[in-house]
C-alpha positions as CSV (number, residue, x, y, z in Angstrom):
1,M,0.4,0.1,-0.2
2,K,1.5,3.4,-1.1
3,F,0.3,6.5,1.1
4,S,0.1,10.2,0.7
5,I,0.4,12.5,3.6
6,I,-1.3,15.7,2.9
7,I,-1.0,18.4,5.2
8,P,-3.0,22.1,4.7
9,A,-0.9,24.6,6.0
10,L,-0.6,28.5,6.2
11,N,1.8,30.9,7.9
12,E,3.5,27.6,10.1
13,Q,6.7,28.6,9.3
14,H,7.7,28.4,13.1
15,G,6.3,24.9,13.6
16,I,6.3,23.0,10.0
17,K,9.9,22.1,10.0
18,S,9.4,19.7,13.1
19,C,6.3,18.5,11.8
20,L,8.2,17.7,8.5
21,L,11.2,16.3,10.1
22,A,9.0,13.8,12.2
23,L,7.7,12.4,8.7
24,Q,11.4,11.7,7.0
25,Q,11.0,8.6,8.3
26,Y,8.4,7.7,6.1
27,R,9.5,8.8,2.7
28,D,10.2,5.4,1.6
29,Q,6.5,4.2,2.1
30,A,4.8,7.6,1.7
31,E,4.6,10.7,-0.8
32,I,4.3,14.1,1.4
33,I,2.4,17.0,0.1
34,L,2.2,20.3,1.6
35,V,-0.7,22.7,0.2
36,D,0.5,25.9,0.8
37,G,-3.0,28.6,1.6
38,G,-1.1,31.5,0.9
39,S,1.3,32.0,3.3
40,L,2.9,35.6,3.7
41,D,6.1,34.0,5.7
42,Q,8.7,31.1,5.3
43,T,6.3,28.0,5.0
44,V,6.9,27.5,1.4
45,S,10.8,27.7,1.5
46,I,11.2,25.7,4.6
47,S,8.6,23.0,3.4
48,T,10.5,22.3,0.2
49,P,12.9,20.5,0.8
50,L,11.4,18.3,3.1
51,V,8.5,17.4,0.8
52,D,7.4,15.6,-2.6
53,K,5.5,18.3,-3.6
54,V,4.8,21.9,-2.1
55,L,1.3,22.6,-4.1
56,K,-0.5,26.2,-3.8
57,S,-4.5,26.8,-3.1
58,A,-6.7,29.3,-1.6
59,E,-7.3,29.4,1.8
60,G,-9.0,26.8,3.8
61,R,-8.5,23.5,4.8
62,A,-11.1,21.5,2.9
63,K,-9.7,23.5,-0.7
64,Q,-6.3,22.5,0.4
65,M,-6.8,19.1,1.2
66,N,-8.7,18.6,-1.7
67,V,-6.1,19.9,-3.8
68,G,-3.3,17.7,-2.2
69,A,-5.8,14.7,-2.8
70,N,-6.2,15.7,-6.8
71,S,-2.5,15.6,-7.0
72,A,-1.7,12.6,-4.9
73,E,-0.5,9.0,-6.1
74,G,-1.2,7.7,-3.0
75,D,-4.1,4.2,-2.3
76,L,-4.6,5.5,0.8
77,F,-5.0,9.8,2.0
78,I,-3.8,10.7,5.8
79,F,-4.6,14.2,6.7
80,L,-2.4,15.5,9.0
81,H,-2.4,19.1,10.4
82,A,0.7,21.2,10.4
83,D,0.7,21.4,14.3
84,T,0.0,17.4,14.6
85,Y,2.5,14.6,14.7
86,L,1.7,11.1,13.9
87,P,2.7,8.2,16.8
88,D,5.6,5.8,15.9
89,N,4.8,3.3,13.3
90,A,1.7,5.3,12.3
91,L,1.7,3.8,8.3
92,T,2.8,0.1,9.4
93,L,-0.4,0.4,12.2
94,I,-2.5,1.5,9.4
95,S,-1.9,-1.2,7.3
96,A,-1.8,-3.8,9.6
97,N,-5.1,-3.3,10.8
98,I,-6.8,-1.4,8.1
99,D,-8.6,-5.3,6.7
100,G,-11.2,-3.9,4.1
101,A,-12.0,-1.1,6.3
102,A,-12.4,2.4,3.9
103,R,-11.3,4.9,6.4
104,G,-10.2,5.5,10.4
105,R,-8.4,7.8,12.7
106,F,-6.2,8.0,15.6
107,D,-6.4,8.5,19.1
108,I,-4.9,11.8,20.5
109,R,-2.9,13.3,22.9
110,L,-3.2,17.2,23.4
111,T,0.0,19.0,24.4
112,G,0.1,21.4,27.0
113,S,0.4,20.7,31.6
114,D,-3.4,21.4,32.0
115,W,-5.0,18.7,33.5
116,M,-8.0,18.9,31.8
117,L,-6.6,18.6,28.4
118,A,-5.9,15.0,29.2
119,V,-9.5,14.5,30.3
120,I,-11.0,16.4,26.6
121,A,-8.5,14.4,24.5
122,Q,-10.1,11.0,26.3
123,M,-13.4,12.4,25.7
124,M,-12.6,13.3,22.3
125,N,-11.3,9.4,21.6
126,W,-14.5,8.5,23.3
127,R,-17.0,10.7,21.3
128,S,-15.5,9.7,18.1
129,R,-15.0,5.8,18.7
130,L,-18.8,6.0,19.6
131,T,-20.1,8.1,16.7
132,G,-18.2,6.8,14.1
133,I,-17.0,11.3,13.6
134,A,-13.6,12.1,13.8
135,T,-12.0,15.5,13.5
136,G,-9.2,16.5,11.7
137,D,-6.6,16.8,14.6
138,Q,-7.5,13.1,15.1
139,V,-5.3,12.8,11.7
140,I,-8.0,11.2,9.7
141,F,-7.1,8.5,6.9
142,V,-9.2,7.4,4.0
143,T,-8.8,5.2,0.8
144,K,-8.5,6.9,-2.5
145,T,-11.0,4.9,-3.5
146,A,-13.5,5.9,-0.8
147,F,-12.6,9.6,-1.0
148,N,-13.2,10.1,-5.0
149,S,-16.4,8.2,-4.5
150,I,-17.8,11.2,-2.2
151,N,-15.9,13.8,-4.4
152,G,-14.0,14.7,-1.1
153,Y,-14.2,17.2,1.2
154,A,-16.9,19.6,1.0
155,N,-16.0,23.1,0.2
156,I,-17.0,24.6,3.5
157,A,-15.1,27.0,6.0
158,L,-15.6,25.0,9.1
159,M,-16.6,21.5,10.0
160,E,-15.3,20.0,7.3
161,D,-14.1,16.7,8.9
162,I,-17.4,15.9,10.5
163,D,-19.0,16.4,7.1
164,L,-16.7,14.2,5.5
165,C,-17.0,11.4,7.9
166,Q,-20.7,11.8,8.2
167,R,-20.7,11.3,4.2
168,L,-18.5,8.1,4.5
169,K,-20.8,6.2,7.2
170,K,-22.2,4.3,3.9
171,S,-18.6,3.2,3.5
172,G,-18.6,1.2,6.8
173,S,-17.5,1.9,10.6
174,P,-14.0,3.6,10.8
175,L,-11.0,2.0,12.1
176,C,-9.9,3.7,15.4
177,L,-6.4,3.1,16.4
178,T,-5.4,3.5,19.7
179,A,-2.2,4.5,19.4
180,K,-2.4,8.4,20.0
181,V,-1.2,11.4,17.7
182,Q,0.3,14.5,19.4
183,S,-1.4,17.4,18.2
184,S,-1.0,21.1,19.7
185,A,-3.1,22.9,21.9
186,R,-2.4,26.2,21.6
187,R,-5.8,27.3,20.2
188,W,-7.1,25.7,24.0
189,Q,-4.2,27.8,26.1
190,E,-5.1,30.9,23.7
191,F,-8.5,31.1,24.6
192,G,-8.9,29.4,28.1
193,V,-9.6,25.2,28.2
194,F,-13.6,25.9,29.2
195,K,-14.2,28.8,27.0
196,I,-13.1,26.7,24.1
197,I,-15.0,23.4,24.9
198,V,-18.4,26.0,25.3
199,L,-17.1,27.4,21.8
200,M,-16.7,24.0,20.0
201,W,-19.5,22.9,21.3
202,S,-21.7,25.7,20.4
203,L,-20.6,25.4,16.9
204,R,-21.2,21.8,16.7
205,L,-24.8,23.0,17.7
206,G,-25.0,25.5,15.3
207,Y,-23.8,23.0,12.6
208,F,-26.5,20.6,13.3
209,F,-29.0,23.2,12.8
210,A,-27.9,24.2,9.3
211,E,-26.0,27.3,10.3
212,N,-23.8,28.5,7.2
213,P,-20.3,26.9,8.0
214,E,-19.2,30.8,6.8
215,V,-20.9,32.4,9.6
216,L,-19.2,29.4,12.0
217,A,-15.7,29.9,10.9
218,Q,-16.1,33.5,11.5
219,L,-17.5,33.2,15.1
220,Y,-14.5,30.3,15.3
221,K,-12.1,32.9,14.6
222,Q,-13.7,35.8,17.1
223,G,-14.2,33.3,19.7
224,R,-17.7,33.7,19.9
225,C,-20.1,31.0,20.6
226,W,-23.2,30.5,18.2
227,L,-26.6,31.8,18.9
228,P,-29.9,31.9,16.7
229,F,-30.4,35.3,14.9
230,Q,-27.2,36.8,16.2
231,T,-25.6,39.4,14.2
232,L,-21.8,38.9,13.5
233,K,-18.9,41.2,14.3
234,K,-17.0,42.6,10.9
235,T,-13.7,41.1,10.5
């Protein structure tokens, strides 16, 4: 099985080298594709020697990941955030356990010293195992065949990972690997753990009630909870 590791990035110059160096061990098993969403820093120049392809895209994770997938040559796509690290032997674990599954994800560990981060990560792992819905920071992987059968990620500004998992349910249950990816808790620490919990659940509620993902994305950037009939601040 050949893998394609697809990384959407935007202004990640401070962390992208570390992310990509950690992937060099997989170069004989996988192509590494970085899709830049219009960075104004040194993300592209830092990344170029460490990847197989650097692609340009309009900003937006869904758009960027679709661009990467359209260029990918692997049998299975791994969508990796630029601030997330795969566990040891990640590709071997997928190969050994995929066994006919069309998609999957890893358990997650959030970096940081706040004890609540461990609780949050465990709740994320339990929730996704129960519902079959994963978030992007759990590192979603999917076969090329299954991904193409649903025309990839929906071109929406937020909740693209949830939408993808929902549409992939027809392909069967996901492979839920207990090996943990390590994902940055920078957003949690920036806004505060409890505020982010409330924020994310409110945005999920808005998504459930069919709020425009563009509105949800703007609220996410502003750190504001979703409420029906609210007026957005201009950014």
